[in-house]
Backbone atoms as SQL, in Angstrom:
CREATE TABLE atoms (id INTEGER PRIMARY KEY, chain TEXT, resi INTEGER, resn TEXT, atom TEXT, x REAL, y REAL, z REAL);
INSERT INTO atoms VALUES
  (1, 'A', 1, 'UNK', 'N', 32.621, -56.022, -48.822),
  (2, 'A', 1, 'UNK', 'CA', 32.902, -54.466, -48.628),
  (3, 'A', 1, 'UNK', 'C', 31.848, -53.642, -47.594),
  (4, 'A', 2, 'UNK', 'N', 30.545, -53.686, -47.961),
  (5, 'A', 2, 'UNK', 'CA', 29.363, -53.009, -47.403),
  (6, 'A', 2, 'UNK', 'C', 29.365, -53.480, -46.050),
  (7, 'A', 3, 'UNK', 'N', 29.498, -54.709, -45.750),
  (8, 'A', 3, 'UNK', 'CA', 29.659, -55.280, -44.355),
  (9, 'A', 3, 'UNK', 'C', 30.806, -54.931, -43.523),
  (10, 'A', 4, 'UNK', 'N', 31.725, -54.646, -44.146),
  (11, 'A', 4, 'UNK', 'CA', 33.171, -54.201, -43.224),
  (12, 'A', 4, 'UNK', 'C', 32.912, -52.988, -42.816),
  (13, 'A', 5, 'UNK', 'N', 32.484, -51.924, -43.920),
  (14, 'A', 5, 'UNK', 'CA', 32.371, -50.642, -43.590),
  (15, 'A', 5, 'UNK', 'C', 31.084, -50.390, -42.446),
  (16, 'A', 6, 'UNK', 'N', 30.075, -51.291, -42.462),
  (17, 'A', 6, 'UNK', 'CA', 28.775, -51.167, -41.614),
  (18, 'A', 6, 'UNK', 'C', 29.492, -51.570, -40.055),
  (19, 'A', 7, 'UNK', 'N', 30.028, -52.608, -40.194),
  (20, 'A', 7, 'UNK', 'CA', 30.645, -52.917, -38.924),
  (21, 'A', 7, 'UNK', 'C', 31.407, -51.722, -38.223),
  (22, 'A', 8, 'UNK', 'N', 32.267, -51.320, -38.804),
  (23, 'A', 8, 'UNK', 'CA', 33.216, -50.310, -38.299),
  (24, 'A', 8, 'UNK', 'C', 32.249, -49.019, -37.808),
  (25, 'A', 9, 'UNK', 'N', 31.620, -48.388, -38.859),
  (26, 'A', 9, 'UNK', 'CA', 30.615, -47.380, -38.802),
  (27, 'A', 9, 'UNK', 'C', 29.368, -47.619, -37.664),
  (28, 'A', 10, 'UNK', 'N', 28.790, -48.906, -37.499),
  (29, 'A', 10, 'UNK', 'CA', 27.975, -48.784, -36.396),
  (30, 'A', 10, 'UNK', 'C', 28.516, -48.882, -34.923),
  (31, 'A', 11, 'UNK', 'N', 29.891, -49.420, -34.847),
  (32, 'A', 11, 'UNK', 'CA', 30.653, -49.366, -33.687),
  (33, 'A', 11, 'UNK', 'C', 31.004, -47.872, -33.338),
  (34, 'A', 12, 'UNK', 'N', 30.875, -46.700, -34.073),
  (35, 'A', 12, 'UNK', 'CA', 31.509, -45.364, -34.048),
  (36, 'A', 12, 'UNK', 'C', 30.428, -44.569, -33.453),
  (37, 'A', 13, 'UNK', 'N', 29.018, -44.848, -33.891),
  (38, 'A', 13, 'UNK', 'CA', 27.949, -43.810, -33.895),
  (39, 'A', 13, 'UNK', 'C', 26.978, -44.064, -32.770),
  (40, 'A', 14, 'UNK', 'N', 26.189, -43.118, -32.305),
  (41, 'A', 14, 'UNK', 'CA', 25.310, -43.170, -31.096),
  (42, 'A', 14, 'UNK', 'C', 23.948, -43.732, -31.739),
  (43, 'A', 15, 'UNK', 'N', 23.769, -43.761, -33.045),
  (44, 'A', 15, 'UNK', 'CA', 22.420, -44.133, -33.580),
  (45, 'A', 15, 'UNK', 'C', 22.974, -45.400, -34.648),
  (46, 'A', 16, 'UNK', 'N', 23.363, -46.561, -34.266),
  (47, 'A', 16, 'UNK', 'CA', 23.751, -47.572, -35.251),
  (48, 'A', 16, 'UNK', 'C', 22.511, -47.935, -36.148),
  (49, 'A', 17, 'UNK', 'N', 21.254, -47.821, -35.947),
  (50, 'A', 17, 'UNK', 'CA', 20.032, -48.228, -36.582),
  (51, 'A', 17, 'UNK', 'C', 19.606, -47.329, -37.707),
  (52, 'A', 18, 'UNK', 'N', 20.503, -46.264, -37.707),
  (53, 'A', 18, 'UNK', 'CA', 20.353, -45.199, -38.759),
  (54, 'A', 18, 'UNK', 'C', 21.364, -45.036, -39.713),
  (55, 'A', 19, 'UNK', 'N', 22.145, -45.842, -39.556),
  (56, 'A', 19, 'UNK', 'CA', 23.315, -46.263, -40.596),
  (57, 'A', 19, 'UNK', 'C', 22.784, -46.795, -41.834),
  (58, 'A', 20, 'UNK', 'N', 22.961, -45.929, -43.071),
  (59, 'A', 20, 'UNK', 'CA', 22.572, -46.664, -44.222),
  (60, 'A', 20, 'UNK', 'C', 23.736, -46.722, -45.204),
  (61, 'A', 21, 'UNK', 'N', 23.914, -47.791, -45.892),
  (62, 'A', 21, 'UNK', 'CA', 25.107, -47.943, -46.784),
  (63, 'A', 21, 'UNK', 'C', 24.589, -48.709, -48.306),
  (64, 'A', 22, 'UNK', 'N', 25.247, -48.005, -49.172),
  (65, 'A', 22, 'UNK', 'CA', 24.633, -48.317, -50.368),
  (66, 'A', 22, 'UNK', 'C', 26.018, -48.353, -51.228),
  (67, 'A', 23, 'UNK', 'N', 26.063, -49.621, -52.245),
  (68, 'A', 23, 'UNK', 'CA', 27.045, -49.889, -52.757),
  (69, 'A', 23, 'UNK', 'C', 26.611, -49.719, -54.187),
  (70, 'A', 24, 'UNK', 'N', 27.462, -48.836, -55.099),
  (71, 'A', 24, 'UNK', 'CA', 27.075, -48.465, -56.536),
  (72, 'A', 24, 'UNK', 'C', 28.436, -48.999, -57.123),
  (73, 'A', 25, 'UNK', 'N', 28.151, -50.178, -58.133),
  (74, 'A', 25, 'UNK', 'CA', 29.315, -50.793, -58.765),
  (75, 'A', 25, 'UNK', 'C', 29.436, -50.209, -60.091),
  (76, 'A', 26, 'UNK', 'N', 30.816, -50.125, -60.117),
  (77, 'A', 26, 'UNK', 'CA', 31.103, -49.700, -61.418),
  (78, 'A', 26, 'UNK', 'C', 31.901, -50.691, -62.424),
  (79, 'A', 27, 'UNK', 'N', 32.736, -50.496, -63.438),
  (80, 'A', 27, 'UNK', 'CA', 33.507, -51.321, -64.147),
  (81, 'A', 27, 'UNK', 'C', 34.668, -51.827, -63.295),
  (82, 'A', 28, 'UNK', 'N', 35.418, -50.564, -62.798),
  (83, 'A', 28, 'UNK', 'CA', 36.567, -51.077, -62.134),
  (84, 'A', 28, 'UNK', 'C', 36.626, -50.541, -60.715),
  (85, 'A', 29, 'UNK', 'N', 35.735, -49.590, -60.243),
  (86, 'A', 29, 'UNK', 'CA', 35.501, -49.054, -59.278),
  (87, 'A', 29, 'UNK', 'C', 34.345, -49.256, -58.433),
  (88, 'A', 30, 'UNK', 'N', 34.374, -49.524, -56.965),
  (89, 'A', 30, 'UNK', 'CA', 33.072, -49.669, -56.217),
  (90, 'A', 30, 'UNK', 'C', 32.874, -48.296, -55.403),
  (91, 'A', 31, 'UNK', 'N', 31.884, -47.634, -55.302),
  (92, 'A', 31, 'UNK', 'CA', 31.546, -46.586, -54.650),
  (93, 'A', 31, 'UNK', 'C', 30.568, -46.932, -53.273),
  (94, 'A', 32, 'UNK', 'N', 30.905, -46.794, -52.276),
  (95, 'A', 32, 'UNK', 'CA', 30.089, -46.780, -51.164),
  (96, 'A', 32, 'UNK', 'C', 29.619, -45.682, -50.724),
  (97, 'A', 33, 'UNK', 'N', 28.443, -45.258, -50.497),
  (98, 'A', 33, 'UNK', 'CA', 27.690, -44.219, -50.225),
  (99, 'A', 33, 'UNK', 'C', 27.229, -44.404, -48.595),
  (100, 'A', 34, 'UNK', 'N', 27.744, -43.705, -47.656),
  (101, 'A', 34, 'UNK', 'CA', 27.556, -43.804, -46.287),
  (102, 'A', 34, 'UNK', 'C', 26.533, -42.650, -45.918),
  (103, 'A', 35, 'UNK', 'N', 25.485, -43.223, -45.293),
  (104, 'A', 35, 'UNK', 'CA', 24.461, -42.113, -44.672),
  (105, 'A', 35, 'UNK', 'C', 24.486, -42.174, -43.055),
  (106, 'A', 36, 'UNK', 'N', 24.595, -41.551, -42.376),
  (107, 'A', 36, 'UNK', 'CA', 24.282, -41.606, -40.899),
  (108, 'A', 36, 'UNK', 'C', 23.336, -40.289, -40.229),
  (109, 'A', 37, 'UNK', 'N', 23.035, -40.580, -39.090),
  (110, 'A', 37, 'UNK', 'CA', 22.246, -39.467, -38.442),
  (111, 'A', 37, 'UNK', 'C', 23.243, -38.205, -38.534),
  (112, 'A', 38, 'UNK', 'N', 22.507, -37.237, -38.793),
  (113, 'A', 38, 'UNK', 'CA', 23.121, -35.720, -38.766),
  (114, 'A', 38, 'UNK', 'C', 23.975, -35.471, -37.407),
  (115, 'A', 39, 'UNK', 'N', 23.422, -35.798, -36.262),
  (116, 'A', 39, 'UNK', 'CA', 24.406, -35.671, -34.902),
  (117, 'A', 39, 'UNK', 'C', 25.750, -36.609, -35.114),
  (118, 'A', 40, 'UNK', 'N', 25.546, -37.632, -35.857),
  (119, 'A', 40, 'UNK', 'CA', 26.764, -38.545, -36.069),
  (120, 'A', 40, 'UNK', 'C', 27.923, -38.236, -36.938),
  (121, 'A', 41, 'UNK', 'N', 27.583, -37.512, -37.843),
  (122, 'A', 41, 'UNK', 'CA', 28.653, -37.092, -38.892),
  (123, 'A', 41, 'UNK', 'C', 29.896, -36.897, -38.353),
  (124, 'A', 42, 'UNK', 'N', 29.732, -35.825, -37.284),
  (125, 'A', 42, 'UNK', 'CA', 31.098, -35.443, -36.786),
  (126, 'A', 42, 'UNK', 'C', 32.035, -36.510, -36.108),
  (127, 'A', 43, 'UNK', 'N', 31.313, -37.696, -35.854),
  (128, 'A', 43, 'UNK', 'CA', 32.020, -38.780, -35.158),
  (129, 'A', 43, 'UNK', 'C', 32.594, -39.636, -36.358),
  (130, 'A', 44, 'UNK', 'N', 31.945, -39.722, -37.423),
  (131, 'A', 44, 'UNK', 'CA', 32.384, -40.383, -38.595),
  (132, 'A', 44, 'UNK', 'C', 33.635, -39.647, -39.076),
  (133, 'A', 45, 'UNK', 'N', 33.685, -38.406, -39.225),
  (134, 'A', 45, 'UNK', 'CA', 34.707, -37.492, -39.911),
  (135, 'A', 45, 'UNK', 'C', 35.974, -37.137, -38.829),
  (136, 'A', 46, 'UNK', 'N', 35.512, -37.256, -37.920),
  (137, 'A', 46, 'UNK', 'CA', 36.720, -36.895, -36.730),
  (138, 'A', 46, 'UNK', 'C', 37.419, -35.720, -36.846),
  (139, 'A', 47, 'UNK', 'N', 38.239, -35.482, -35.862),
  (140, 'A', 47, 'UNK', 'CA', 39.141, -34.058, -35.949),
  (141, 'A', 47, 'UNK', 'C', 39.977, -34.235, -37.132),
  (142, 'A', 48, 'UNK', 'N', 39.829, -33.207, -37.925),
  (143, 'A', 48, 'UNK', 'CA', 40.637, -32.764, -39.178),
  (144, 'A', 48, 'UNK', 'C', 40.591, -34.105, -40.204),
  (145, 'A', 49, 'UNK', 'N', 39.412, -34.752, -40.209),
  (146, 'A', 49, 'UNK', 'CA', 38.924, -35.917, -41.101),
  (147, 'A', 49, 'UNK', 'C', 39.680, -37.048, -40.738),
  (148, 'A', 50, 'UNK', 'N', 40.456, -37.352, -39.571),
  (149, 'A', 50, 'UNK', 'CA', 41.405, -38.543, -39.304),
  (150, 'A', 50, 'UNK', 'C', 40.512, -39.743, -39.414),
  (151, 'A', 51, 'UNK', 'N', 39.172, -39.740, -38.680),
  (152, 'A', 51, 'UNK', 'CA', 38.465, -41.043, -38.496),
  (153, 'A', 51, 'UNK', 'C', 38.124, -41.501, -40.045),
  (154, 'A', 52, 'UNK', 'N', 37.386, -40.710, -40.626),
  (155, 'A', 52, 'UNK', 'CA', 37.198, -41.029, -42.243),
  (156, 'A', 52, 'UNK', 'C', 38.292, -41.127, -42.928),
  (157, 'A', 53, 'UNK', 'N', 39.230, -40.691, -42.807),
  (158, 'A', 53, 'UNK', 'CA', 40.653, -41.180, -43.633),
  (159, 'A', 53, 'UNK', 'C', 41.120, -42.484, -42.984),
  (160, 'A', 54, 'UNK', 'N', 41.040, -42.812, -41.776),
  (161, 'A', 54, 'UNK', 'CA', 41.419, -44.099, -41.346),
  (162, 'A', 54, 'UNK', 'C', 40.623, -45.314, -42.225),
  (163, 'A', 55, 'UNK', 'N', 39.176, -44.865, -41.934),
  (164, 'A', 55, 'UNK', 'CA', 38.180, -45.847, -42.390),
  (165, 'A', 55, 'UNK', 'C', 38.394, -45.963, -44.125),
  (166, 'A', 56, 'UNK', 'N', 38.722, -45.346, -44.476),
  (167, 'A', 56, 'UNK', 'CA', 39.200, -45.002, -46.007),
  (168, 'A', 56, 'UNK', 'C', 40.323, -46.017, -46.383),
  (169, 'A', 57, 'UNK', 'N', 41.334, -45.818, -45.431),
  (170, 'A', 57, 'UNK', 'CA', 42.590, -46.583, -45.520),
  (171, 'A', 57, 'UNK', 'C', 42.429, -48.092, -45.491),
  (172, 'A', 58, 'UNK', 'N', 41.688, -48.087, -44.338),
  (173, 'A', 58, 'UNK', 'CA', 41.275, -49.717, -44.149),
  (174, 'A', 58, 'UNK', 'C', 40.293, -50.379, -45.220),
  (175, 'A', 59, 'UNK', 'N', 39.573, -49.569, -45.755),
  (176, 'A', 59, 'UNK', 'CA', 38.780, -50.044, -46.953),
  (177, 'A', 59, 'UNK', 'C', 39.596, -50.250, -48.114),
  (178, 'A', 60, 'UNK', 'N', 40.438, -49.463, -48.318),
  (179, 'A', 60, 'UNK', 'CA', 41.548, -49.621, -49.531),
  (180, 'A', 60, 'UNK', 'C', 42.351, -50.661, -49.281),
  (181, 'A', 61, 'UNK', 'N', 42.836, -51.172, -48.390),
  (182, 'A', 61, 'UNK', 'CA', 43.550, -52.293, -47.914),
  (183, 'A', 61, 'UNK', 'C', 42.796, -53.586, -48.298),
  (184, 'A', 62, 'UNK', 'N', 41.483, -53.505, -47.747),
  (185, 'A', 62, 'UNK', 'CA', 40.674, -54.742, -48.149),
  (186, 'A', 62, 'UNK', 'C', 40.457, -54.693, -49.446),
  (187, 'A', 63, 'UNK', 'N', 40.060, -53.808, -50.037),
  (188, 'A', 63, 'UNK', 'CA', 39.902, -53.648, -51.718),
  (189, 'A', 63, 'UNK', 'C', 41.071, -54.090, -52.531),
  (190, 'A', 64, 'UNK', 'N', 42.084, -53.661, -52.102),
  (191, 'A', 64, 'UNK', 'CA', 43.405, -53.981, -52.873),
  (192, 'A', 64, 'UNK', 'C', 43.473, -55.557, -52.733),
  (193, 'A', 65, 'UNK', 'N', 43.288, -56.454, -51.809),
  (194, 'A', 65, 'UNK', 'CA', 43.425, -57.632, -51.697),
  (195, 'A', 65, 'UNK', 'C', 42.481, -58.408, -52.794),
  (196, 'A', 66, 'UNK', 'N', 41.383, -57.534, -53.040),
  (197, 'A', 66, 'UNK', 'CA', 40.349, -58.286, -53.994),
  (198, 'A', 66, 'UNK', 'C', 40.580, -57.528, -55.281),
  (199, 'A', 67, 'UNK', 'N', 41.587, -56.898, -55.559),
  (200, 'A', 67, 'UNK', 'CA', 41.893, -56.277, -56.695),
  (201, 'A', 67, 'UNK', 'C', 40.670, -55.294, -57.339),
  (202, 'A', 68, 'UNK', 'N', 40.137, -54.706, -56.288),
  (203, 'A', 68, 'UNK', 'CA', 39.027, -53.662, -56.583),
  (204, 'A', 68, 'UNK', 'C', 39.310, -52.123, -56.087),
  (205, 'A', 69, 'UNK', 'N', 39.080, -51.123, -56.817),
  (206, 'A', 69, 'UNK', 'CA', 39.255, -49.709, -56.214),
  (207, 'A', 69, 'UNK', 'C', 38.126, -49.230, -55.557),
  (208, 'A', 70, 'UNK', 'N', 38.117, -48.857, -54.535),
  (209, 'A', 70, 'UNK', 'CA', 36.941, -48.496, -53.795),
  (210, 'A', 70, 'UNK', 'C', 37.074, -46.942, -53.403),
  (211, 'A', 71, 'UNK', 'N', 35.927, -46.182, -53.138),
  (212, 'A', 71, 'UNK', 'CA', 35.789, -44.735, -53.102),
  (213, 'A', 71, 'UNK', 'C', 34.691, -44.957, -51.896),
  (214, 'A', 72, 'UNK', 'N', 34.644, -44.165, -50.836),
  (215, 'A', 72, 'UNK', 'CA', 33.715, -44.124, -49.743),
  (216, 'A', 72, 'UNK', 'C', 33.346, -42.602, -49.709),
  (217, 'A', 73, 'UNK', 'N', 32.112, -42.386, -49.794),
  (218, 'A', 73, 'UNK', 'CA', 31.477, -40.878, -49.905),
  (219, 'A', 73, 'UNK', 'C', 30.457, -41.067, -48.557),
  (220, 'A', 74, 'UNK', 'N', 30.512, -40.143, -47.952),
  (221, 'A', 74, 'UNK', 'CA', 29.571, -39.469, -47.194),
  (222, 'A', 74, 'UNK', 'C', 28.509, -38.648, -47.616),
  (223, 'A', 75, 'UNK', 'N', 26.867, -39.406, -47.634),
  (224, 'A', 75, 'UNK', 'CA', 25.879, -38.459, -47.961),
  (225, 'A', 75, 'UNK', 'C', 24.992, -37.812, -46.709),
  (226, 'A', 76, 'UNK', 'N', 24.796, -36.496, -47.041),
  (227, 'A', 76, 'UNK', 'CA', 24.261, -35.695, -46.289),
  (228, 'A', 76, 'UNK', 'C', 23.174, -35.224, -46.808),
  (229, 'A', 77, 'UNK', 'N', 21.622, -35.507, -46.394),
  (230, 'A', 77, 'UNK', 'CA', 20.687, -34.882, -46.818),
  (231, 'A', 77, 'UNK', 'C', 20.404, -34.998, -48.079),
  (232, 'A', 78, 'UNK', 'N', 20.587, -36.279, -48.642),
  (233, 'A', 78, 'UNK', 'CA', 20.438, -36.488, -50.154),
  (234, 'A', 78, 'UNK', 'C', 21.492, -35.971, -51.003),
  (235, 'A', 79, 'UNK', 'N', 22.545, -35.227, -50.312),
  (236, 'A', 79, 'UNK', 'CA', 23.603, -34.643, -51.441),
  (237, 'A', 79, 'UNK', 'C', 24.975, -35.400, -50.915),
  (238, 'A', 80, 'UNK', 'N', 25.906, -35.778, -52.045),
  (239, 'A', 80, 'UNK', 'CA', 27.251, -36.021, -51.607),
  (240, 'A', 80, 'UNK', 'C', 27.986, -34.816, -50.846),
  (241, 'A', 81, 'UNK', 'N', 28.813, -35.761, -50.018),
  (242, 'A', 81, 'UNK', 'CA', 29.855, -34.813, -49.217),
  (243, 'A', 81, 'UNK', 'C', 31.063, -35.585, -49.260),
  (244, 'A', 82, 'UNK', 'N', 32.135, -34.972, -49.596),
  (245, 'A', 82, 'UNK', 'CA', 33.555, -35.537, -49.620),
  (246, 'A', 82, 'UNK', 'C', 34.349, -34.963, -48.292),
  (247, 'A', 83, 'UNK', 'N', 34.658, -35.675, -47.259),
  (248, 'A', 83, 'UNK', 'CA', 35.414, -34.978, -46.295),
  (249, 'A', 83, 'UNK', 'C', 36.895, -35.174, -46.391);
């Protein structure tokens, strides 16, 4: 899952070397924390959140094939931010 998100996000941002992804595993849910350069956050979220929602939809599709629930969160300056 981490590699899937990393591939998508690195192709969207201007600073792919600044992309950081952390997986936090739970019992039934996998949380993926995404951190990007501050100037790239708008590109990840997109207009009215369409880009991040599309990434989440793709991620949920892949996760359902593996019988896992997944949640993608954007981390900004050490704090969680849900788009």
